[in-house]
Structures are given as structure tokens and as C-alpha cells.
C-alpha positions in Angstrom: 180.8 -20.5 5.4 182.6 -20.1 8.7 180.9 -20.0 12.1 181.0 -16.2 12.3 179.2 -15.8 8.9 176.6 -18.4 10.0 175.9 -16.5 13.2 175.4 -13.1 11.4 172.7 -14.7 9.1 170.6 -15.7 12.1 167.7 -13.4 12.5 167.5 -13.8 16.3 171.2 -12.6 16.6 170.7 -9.6 14.3 167.4 -8.7 16.1 169.2 -8.7 19.5 172.1 -6.6 18.2 169.7 -4.1 16.5 167.6 -3.8 19.7 170.6 -3.2 22.0 172.6 -1.0 19.7 169.5 0.8 18.6 168.6 1.6 22.2 172.1 2.9 22.9 172.2 5.1 19.7 168.7 6.5 19.8 169.3 9.4 22.3 172.3 10.6 20.2 170.2 10.7 17.0 166.9 11.9 18.2 167.3 13.6 21.6 170.8 15.0 21.9 170.6 16.0 18.3 167.6 16.6 16.0 166.8 14.1 13.3 164.7 15.2 10.3 163.5 12.4 7.9 161.9 12.8 4.5 160.7 10.4 1.9 159.8 7.3 3.9 156.8 6.9 1.6 159.3 5.6 -1.0 160.0 2.6 1.3 156.5 1.4 1.5 155.5 -1.5 -0.8 159.1 -2.2 -1.8 159.7 -5.9 -2.5 161.5 -7.9 0.2 164.5 -8.6 -2.1 166.7 -7.0 -4.7 166.5 -3.4 -3.4 169.8 -1.4 -3.2 170.1 1.7 -1.2 172.9 4.1 -2.3 174.0 7.0 -0.1 176.7 9.5 0.7 178.7 8.7 3.8 179.7 10.9 6.7 180.6 8.6 9.7 181.4 4.9 10.0 178.5 3.9 12.2 176.1 6.7 13.0 174.9 6.8 9.4 174.3 3.1 9.3 172.4 3.0 12.6 170.2 5.8 11.4 169.2 3.7 8.4 168.3 0.8 10.7 166.2 3.1 12.9 164.4 4.5 9.9 163.7 1.0 8.4 162.5 -0.3 11.8 160.2 2.7 12.3 158.7 2.3 8.8 158.1 -1.3 9.6 155.9 -0.1 12.5 154.1 2.2 10.1 155.7 5.5 11.2 156.1 8.2 8.6 159.1 10.5 8.5 159.8 10.2 12.2 161.1 7.8 14.8 159.0 8.8 17.8 159.2 6.5 20.8 161.5 3.6 19.8 159.3 0.7 20.7 159.9 -0.4 17.1 163.2 -1.9 18.4 161.3 -4.6 20.2 160.8 -6.2 16.8 163.3 -4.6 14.5 163.6 -4.8 10.7 166.4 -7.3 9.9 166.0 -7.9 6.2 169.0 -5.7 5.3 172.7 -6.0 4.8 175.3 -3.3 4.8 178.4 -3.2 2.6 181.5 -2.1 4.5 185.3 -2.2 4.0 186.9 -5.3 5.6 189.7 -3.4 7.4 187.2 -1.0 8.9 185.0 -3.7 10.3 188.0 -5.5 11.8 189.4 -2.4 13.5 187.7 -2.6 16.9 185.4 -4.6 19.2 182.4 -2.3 18.3 183.0 -2.8 14.6 183.2 -6.6 15.0 179.8 -6.5 16.8 178.4 -4.6 13.9 179.6 -7.4 11.6 177.2 -9.7 13.4 174.4 -7.4 12.5 174.5 -8.2 8.8 177.6 -6.4 7.5 179.0 -7.7 4.2 182.7 -7.0 4.4 184.6 -6.4 1.1 188.2 -5.7 0.2 188.8 -2.2 -1.1 190.4 -2.3 -4.5 191.9 1.2 -4.2 193.1 1.5 -0.5 194.5 -0.8 2.1 196.1 -0.1 5.5 196.0 3.6 5.0 197.8 3.4 1.6 196.6 3.8 -2.0 196.7 0.5 -3.8 195.4 -0.9 -7.1 194.0 -4.4 -7.2 191.3 -6.4 -8.9 187.9 -7.0 -7.3 187.6 -10.2 -5.2 185.1 -12.4 -7.0 183.9 -13.8 -3.6 183.0 -10.3 -2.6 180.8 -9.9 -5.7 179.1 -13.2 -5.1 178.5 -12.3 -1.4 176.7 -9.1 -2.5 174.7 -10.8 -5.3 173.6 -13.5 -2.8 172.5 -10.9 -0.3 170.5 -8.9 -2.9 168.8 -12.1 -4.0 167.1 -12.4 -0.6 167.1 -8.9 1.0 167.8 -5.2 0.9 171.4 -4.0 0.7 172.9 -0.6 1.7 176.0 0.6 0.0 178.1 3.8 0.1 179.4 4.2 -3.5 182.3 6.5 -2.5 183.7 4.1 0.0 184.8 7.0 2.2 183.4 9.7 4.5 185.2 12.4 2.4 182.6 14.6 0.7 182.5 14.6 -3.1 185.0 11.8 -3.3 184.7 9.9 -6.7 182.3 7.0 -6.8 183.6 3.5 -7.2 182.6 1.4 -10.2 181.8 -1.6 -8.0 178.4 -0.1 -7.2 177.6 0.3 -10.9 178.7 -3.3 -11.5 176.3 -4.4 -8.8 173.5 -2.5 -10.4 174.2 -3.6 -13.9 174.5 -7.3 -12.9 171.5 -7.6 -10.5 169.2 -4.9 -11.9 167.8 -4.0 -8.5 165.4 -1.3 -7.5 167.9 1.6 -6.6 166.9 4.0 -3.8 169.1 7.1 -3.4 169.5 8.6 0.1 171.1 11.9 0.9 172.3 12.5 4.5 173.8 15.6 6.1 174.8 16.9 9.5 176.4 13.7 10.8 179.9 15.1 10.2 179.0 18.1 12.3 177.5 16.1 15.2 179.8 13.1 15.4 183.5 12.2 15.0 184.6 10.1 12.0 183.6 6.8 13.6 180.2 8.1 14.7 180.7 6.8 18.2 181.3 10.1 20.0 180.0 13.6 19.8 181.7 16.7 18.3 178.6 18.9 18.8 175.2 18.6 20.4 172.0 20.0 19.1 173.0 19.5 15.4 170.4 19.0 12.7 170.7 15.5 11.1 168.9 15.1 7.9 168.0 11.9 6.0 166.3 12.4 2.6 165.0 9.2 0.9 164.4 9.8 -2.8 162.2 7.9 -5.2 163.6 4.9 -7.0 165.9 5.7 -9.9 164.9 4.9 -13.5 167.9 3.1 -14.8 168.7 1.8 -18.3 170.6 -1.3 -17.3 172.0 -1.7 -20.8 174.1 1.5 -20.5 177.7 1.5 -19.5 179.0 1.1 -16.0 180.4 4.7 -16.2 177.0 6.1 -17.1 175.2 4.2 -14.3 177.8 5.4 -11.8 177.3 9.0 -13.0 173.6 8.7 -12.5 174.0 7.3 -9.0 176.5 10.1 -7.9 174.1 12.7 -9.2 171.2 11.2 -7.3 173.1 11.1 -4.0 174.3 14.7 -4.7 178.0 13.9 -4.7 178.7 14.5 -8.4 181.1 17.2 -9.8 178.0 19.3 -10.5 177.0 19.3 -6.9 180.6 19.9 -5.8 180.6 23.1 -7.9 177.3 24.2 -6.4 178.7 23.7 -2.9 181.8 25.7 -3.6 179.7 28.5 -5.2 177.4 28.5 -2.1 180.4 28.7 0.2 181.9 31.6 -1.7 178.6 33.5 -1.5 178.5 33.0 2.2 182.0 34.3 2.6 181.2 37.4 0.6 178.2 38.3 2.9 
């Protein structure tokens, strides 16, 4: 393990970054825009380890920081709200975020986020803006397994901010191999409020929603494909939801 990896596992370093970045991002999430949170009761009484959060993805960083804010607020016994962010004085740090290696090496801000507990992995389907096809890096798998063994992990199965993009089998492999408690989360409004990185505003006053669902009941003996289908349905990014979305859009256009 190199020095950089050693540093990001230090609780004091992660606490400092969450406090500083949390204070910077709080106004954009809860003051300049409106944040609506549902389902924090599903976070209470979860074990400290082997919990996997699966979610759709709309920006690189705003989504992730919202997760951190919510986890910290729940640690301080808040329910479905952030309120005054005094929770950042002692933030929740028992969590890792899975992110693409090239994304996390793209800027100074992303490198700072790496220190806050990001597990960087190599995409098997895309690199340097081009479509590729390569095998999973075994070290990436071991990295995620190790993190789940001692903490919570957040992953975005689609690996992109594009809505209704297909899920990647890597998430299903993680679930099948580790048999974690899987918590689906559905977010919305972030694409409307922020640019793709989530670091600047496109619109102010947008409604940002975070819906935390109850844990999935998963048969871990079923196929990887079946597990992935169940996950995509839970985060409302399946083909079924895509058709519903198109139908809703057509109805709006007809009015």
C-alpha cells in the first residue's frame, strides 16, 4: 500500500476533508437548492460492515457529498433532514465510494476526494473517452471486498451519469461474492441544479430528492444477470422504468 492509500484510510484525514468539503457544499444542497430526503429510517440499526449502497448517478461529486451529508446527519439522530450542519464537527467516516480511476485523477478537487475514502477502479468498458473491452482488474475486486469487510460502500452500478444506461455486472459480482446488505437509493434533480461535475450551478432553487429504500431481499445463489436486473429495477433505471419515463414525457407533450 502506497503512502497515498495509507493516508486515505486515516480517520482523522477523512474527518477533516468531510468537515471542510461538507461546509463548502452544504449551502448549494440545502440553501441555494431544496433538498428532500426520504427513508433515513432504513439506515438505523445497520451493521458497521458489509453494507452496499447502490444508486443512480447524476453528477460526479454533488451526489456523493449528499450521501455523506445524509449519513452524518443520521449519525446525529436526524430524520429525513439535514438541518444545521453541526454534524460535520464529528462526521460519519465509515464509508467508501467506488469511482472510476480516470475521473478521480482528472483534477485537484477529485484528488482531494480520493483522500476522503474513494476506491478507484479501472473501467472495463471505457477509457480516455473511448469504448474499450478489457477484463476486470483483480486488485480492484480485492480492494472493494476489503472495504466491505470493515465498512459501508457506495457504488453507482451504471458507472456513468447518463440516465437509463445499462448496469455493469461488476456490481452484481460484488453482491454475489460478499452477500452484503444492499440498500437502493434513488436520486433526482441533481442534473437540473448542477453541471456534470457537480461543482457549479446550472440552476438555483431546484428540488433535489434522495429516496433511501429498504434493503433488498436477494437470493445470492441466482445468476449475476438476475441480481443486476433486480438492482437496476430497485434504483429505477431498468428498461421498465425507461419506458415509463418516455410514456410520461409523451403525455406531457400532448397536454
